[in-house]
N, C-alpha and C positions, 0 to 999 in steps of 0.2 A: 569769632573764629568761623571759618567756612565749614560747611557740613563735611566736605571731603577729608577734613582733619580726623574725623572719627573713624574713617576706614582703616587707618593705621592701627587703632586699638582693636578693631574687629579682627584684622589679620593676626595681630599678636595673640588674641584670645584663642583663635583657631590653632595657631602654632603651638600653643601651650595646653591643648587638650579639648577645647570646646568643639563640638561638631559643627555648629553654625554660630554666627554673630551677625546681627543685622541692625542697622540704624532704623529706628521707627519713630513715628509721630506719637508723642505722649497722649494725644487725644484718642489713640487706638487702644489704650489701656483701659480695661473695664473694671470698675469697682462695684461691689454689691454687698449689702448687709448679710445676705444668706451665706456668704463664703466663710465668715468667721464661725457660723453655726456648725459648719462641717468640721472645723477644728474642735469646737466645744463638744459636739455630739458625734465624734467619730475618730478622734485621735487620742491615743493613750498618753500622749505627752502634754495635753491641754493643762495649762496652769502650772506646769512644773518648771518653767524656765522664763527668764526675762525676755526672750525673743519670741515668745508665744502669747496669744491672748490669755488673759485679759490685760497683759502688760504692754501690748503693742498698740500702735495707733488704730483708731476706728476707720472703717471704710470712708467716712466723711472727711476725717482728717487727712487720710491718704490721698483722696481725690483733690483736696485743696492744695496739697503739696505738689502732686503731679501737675496740676494746672499752672504751677509756677515755672515749668520747664518748657522749652521749645523742642528739645531733642532727647532721645533715649536710645539705648541699645538693648536689644533682646538677645540673650544668650541661650543656646540650646546644647544639651549634652545627651546623646544617646548612650545609655548605660545598660548594656546587656547583662543578663544573669550569667556571670562567669567569675572565676577566681579574681579577686581584686576589685569587685564591684564597689564595696564601701570605700576603699582607698581612692578609686577614681572620683567618687562623689566628693570626698574630702579635698582632694587635689583641685577639683573644679571650684569649690567654695574658696579655698585659699588663693587660687589664681585670681578670682574675681575681687577679693579684698585687696590683694596686691595691685591689681589693675586700677581699682578705685583710687588708691594712694598715688599711683603714677599719674593718673588724670588730674588729680588735685595739684600735684607738684608742677604739672605742665600748664597750669592756669585755669583749669576747669574747677574752680573752687566750690561750686555747688554740687559736685558729683556725689551721688549716693546710690548704693547698690542694695537691692532686695535679693536675698538668696532663695533657696528652695528648701522646704521642710524645716523640721526643728533644728535648733542649733546643736552641733555635735562637737563643739570645741572642748568642753569638759565632759568627763564621764557622768558627773552629777552637777547640775546647776547650783551655784551658790545661793540662789533664791530659796532652795529647800531648807537651808540652814539659817536663813535670814541675813545673809551677808550680801554685800554688793558684788556685782559681776567682776570677776578677776580679769576678764579679757574684753572689756567694753570697747577697746580700740579696734577689735577684730570681729566682735559679735554683731550680726545684722539680722533684722527680722526677715522672715520669708514673705514672699508675695502674698501667699494665702493668709498668713496671720494678720496682715494689714487690710484684708478685704479685697484683694485683687483676684479677679476671676481669671486664673491662669489659662484655662482651656479656651475661653473666648478671646483673650488677649493673643494667645499663640495663633489661633485660627484667623483672627483679624489681620495678622501679619504674614500669612501664608505658610505657617508651620503646621506640622502634623502632631496631633495629640488625641488620644482616646483613653478612656479608663482601662486599666489593666484587669484582665480576667484572672490571671494567675501570677504569683510572685516570680515565676520563672521567665516571664516576658521581659523584653527590653523596656526599660523605663525611659521616658522622654522627660527630661528635667529642664526647667526654664528658670532663668534669673533675669532681673531687670535692672539696668543701670540708668539712672536719670543723670543727664549731662547738660550743663550750661556753663 
Protein backbone atom coordinates (compact mmCIF):
# COMPACT_ATOMS: atom_id res chain seq x y z
CA UNK A 1 0.00 0.00 0.00
CA UNK A 2 1.34 3.48 -0.80
CA UNK A 3 2.70 5.74 1.95
CA UNK A 4 -0.01 8.33 1.25
CA UNK A 5 -2.54 5.86 2.66
CA UNK A 6 -1.21 6.52 6.16
CA UNK A 7 -1.99 10.25 5.94
CA UNK A 8 -5.65 9.36 6.40
CA UNK A 9 -4.85 7.81 9.79
CA UNK A 10 -2.64 10.73 10.81
CA UNK A 11 -5.49 13.16 10.07
CA UNK A 12 -7.95 10.95 11.91
CA UNK A 13 -5.71 10.88 15.02
CA UNK A 14 -5.47 14.67 15.01
CA UNK A 15 -9.24 15.00 14.59
CA UNK A 16 -9.64 12.74 17.64
CA UNK A 17 -7.30 14.64 19.93
CA UNK A 18 -3.65 14.08 19.00
CA UNK A 19 -1.65 17.29 18.65
CA UNK A 20 0.45 15.85 15.83
CA UNK A 21 0.75 12.59 13.90
CA UNK A 22 3.55 12.02 11.43
CA UNK A 23 4.64 9.11 9.30
CA UNK A 24 8.25 8.25 10.12
CA UNK A 25 10.96 5.81 9.10
CA UNK A 26 11.26 3.03 11.70
CA UNK A 27 15.03 3.39 11.35
CA UNK A 28 14.73 6.75 13.16
CA UNK A 29 13.44 4.99 16.29
CA UNK A 30 16.25 4.68 18.85
CA UNK A 31 16.48 1.77 21.27
CA UNK A 32 18.96 1.54 24.12
CA UNK A 33 19.42 -0.70 27.18
CA UNK A 34 19.69 2.28 29.58
CA UNK A 35 16.06 3.25 28.93
CA UNK A 36 14.66 0.34 30.92
CA UNK A 37 16.94 1.26 33.81
CA UNK A 38 15.05 4.56 34.00
CA UNK A 39 11.92 2.46 34.55
CA UNK A 40 13.57 0.18 37.08
CA UNK A 41 15.33 2.92 39.01
CA UNK A 42 12.96 5.83 38.70
CA UNK A 43 9.38 4.72 38.33
CA UNK A 44 7.20 3.71 41.26
CA UNK A 45 5.21 1.42 38.93
CA UNK A 46 8.19 -0.78 37.98
CA UNK A 47 7.32 -4.47 38.11
CA UNK A 48 3.73 -3.83 39.13
CA UNK A 49 2.09 -4.44 35.77
CA UNK A 50 2.21 -6.63 32.72
CA UNK A 51 2.93 -3.61 30.50
CA UNK A 52 6.03 -2.62 32.47
CA UNK A 53 9.48 -4.16 32.74
CA UNK A 54 10.51 -6.82 33.45
CA UNK A 55 7.40 -8.19 31.66
CA UNK A 56 7.94 -6.21 28.46
CA UNK A 57 10.28 -6.95 25.54
CA UNK A 58 13.94 -6.04 25.95
CA UNK A 59 15.50 -3.26 23.86
CA UNK A 60 17.12 -5.95 21.70
CA UNK A 61 13.81 -7.71 21.08
CA UNK A 62 12.14 -4.37 20.38
CA UNK A 63 14.84 -3.39 17.85
CA UNK A 64 14.43 -6.74 16.07
CA UNK A 65 10.67 -6.17 15.77
CA UNK A 66 11.03 -2.54 14.65
CA UNK A 67 13.45 -3.68 11.94
CA UNK A 68 10.64 -5.82 10.47
CA UNK A 69 8.72 -2.66 9.50
CA UNK A 70 9.08 -0.16 6.66
CA UNK A 71 6.74 2.49 8.06
CA UNK A 72 5.61 3.90 11.37
CA UNK A 73 3.56 6.79 12.73
CA UNK A 74 4.71 8.91 15.66
CA UNK A 75 1.87 10.50 17.62
CA UNK A 76 2.26 13.54 19.86
CA UNK A 77 -0.06 14.86 22.53
CA UNK A 78 0.54 18.18 24.29
CA UNK A 79 -1.11 17.70 27.65
CA UNK A 80 -1.13 20.90 29.73
CA UNK A 81 -1.62 20.92 33.48
CA UNK A 82 -5.32 21.74 33.58
CA UNK A 83 -8.53 20.07 34.70
CA UNK A 84 -9.02 16.88 32.73
CA UNK A 85 -5.31 16.16 32.16
CA UNK A 86 -5.67 12.49 33.14
CA UNK A 87 -8.84 12.12 31.09
CA UNK A 88 -7.09 13.57 27.99
CA UNK A 89 -4.23 11.09 28.46
CA UNK A 90 -6.63 8.13 28.75
CA UNK A 91 -8.60 9.32 25.72
CA UNK A 92 -5.33 9.52 23.73
CA UNK A 93 -4.44 5.96 24.76
CA UNK A 94 -7.90 4.62 23.89
CA UNK A 95 -7.92 6.45 20.55
CA UNK A 96 -4.59 4.85 19.60
CA UNK A 97 -5.76 1.34 20.50
CA UNK A 98 -8.93 1.90 18.43
CA UNK A 99 -6.84 3.26 15.54
CA UNK A 100 -4.59 0.19 15.70
CA UNK A 101 -7.71 -1.96 15.33
CA UNK A 102 -8.93 0.11 12.41
CA UNK A 103 -5.58 -0.16 10.61
CA UNK A 104 -5.63 -3.93 11.15
CA UNK A 105 -9.12 -4.23 9.68
CA UNK A 106 -8.03 -2.08 6.73
CA UNK A 107 -5.35 -4.62 5.83
CA UNK A 108 -2.36 -3.44 7.84
CA UNK A 109 -2.26 -6.73 9.71
CA UNK A 110 1.19 -6.16 11.30
CA UNK A 111 0.13 -2.90 12.98
CA UNK A 112 1.23 -2.54 16.60
CA UNK A 113 1.14 0.48 18.89
CA UNK A 114 3.42 1.38 21.77
CA UNK A 115 1.70 3.81 24.16
CA UNK A 116 3.20 6.19 26.74
CA UNK A 117 3.78 5.50 30.41
CA UNK A 118 2.40 2.77 32.63
CA UNK A 119 -0.85 1.04 31.71
CA UNK A 120 -3.85 2.80 33.26
CA UNK A 121 -6.65 0.50 32.14
CA UNK A 122 -7.12 -1.11 35.56
CA UNK A 123 -6.88 0.55 38.93
CA UNK A 124 -4.63 -2.33 40.01
CA UNK A 125 -2.97 -4.71 37.56
CA UNK A 126 -4.04 -8.35 37.79
CA UNK A 127 -0.33 -9.21 37.94
CA UNK A 128 -0.26 -8.16 41.60
CA UNK A 129 -2.77 -10.90 42.45
CA UNK A 130 -1.15 -13.47 40.16
CA UNK A 131 -3.96 -13.41 37.61
CA UNK A 132 -3.74 -12.92 33.83
CA UNK A 133 -4.39 -9.51 32.32
CA UNK A 134 -8.13 -8.82 32.08
CA UNK A 135 -7.72 -6.47 29.13
CA UNK A 136 -4.91 -8.00 27.08
CA UNK A 137 -6.77 -7.06 23.91
CA UNK A 138 -6.34 -3.34 24.83
CA UNK A 139 -3.22 -3.29 27.00
CA UNK A 140 -0.03 -2.21 25.23
CA UNK A 141 3.48 -1.59 26.52
CA UNK A 142 4.93 1.87 26.53
CA UNK A 143 7.78 2.91 24.30
CA UNK A 144 10.00 3.38 27.36
CA UNK A 145 9.21 -0.02 28.85
CA UNK A 146 10.49 -1.69 25.67
CA UNK A 147 13.72 0.29 25.59
CA UNK A 148 12.76 3.02 23.10
CA UNK A 149 14.53 6.33 23.72
CA UNK A 150 11.47 8.55 23.35
CA UNK A 151 13.44 11.80 23.60
CA UNK A 152 15.87 10.97 20.78
CA UNK A 153 13.18 9.35 18.64
CA UNK A 154 10.98 12.46 18.91
CA UNK A 155 13.92 14.76 18.18
CA UNK A 156 15.01 12.62 15.22
CA UNK A 157 11.60 13.30 13.71
CA UNK A 158 11.42 17.05 14.30
CA UNK A 159 9.35 17.01 17.49
CA UNK A 160 9.91 19.04 20.66
CA UNK A 161 10.58 17.28 23.92
CA UNK A 162 12.49 18.25 27.07
CA UNK A 163 12.43 16.87 30.61
CA UNK A 164 9.84 18.58 32.79
CA UNK A 165 11.11 20.68 35.67
CA UNK A 166 7.71 20.96 37.39
CA UNK A 167 4.56 18.82 37.34
CA UNK A 168 2.66 21.93 36.33
CA UNK A 169 4.37 22.11 32.94
CA UNK A 170 2.78 20.85 29.72
CA UNK A 171 3.63 17.21 29.10
CA UNK A 172 4.71 16.20 25.61
CA UNK A 173 3.51 12.62 25.25
CA UNK A 174 4.58 10.36 22.39
CA UNK A 175 3.31 7.02 21.12
CA UNK A 176 4.55 4.92 18.23
CA UNK A 177 2.53 2.86 15.76
CA UNK A 178 4.42 0.35 13.65
CA UNK A 179 2.59 -0.15 10.34
CA UNK A 180 2.97 -2.53 7.41
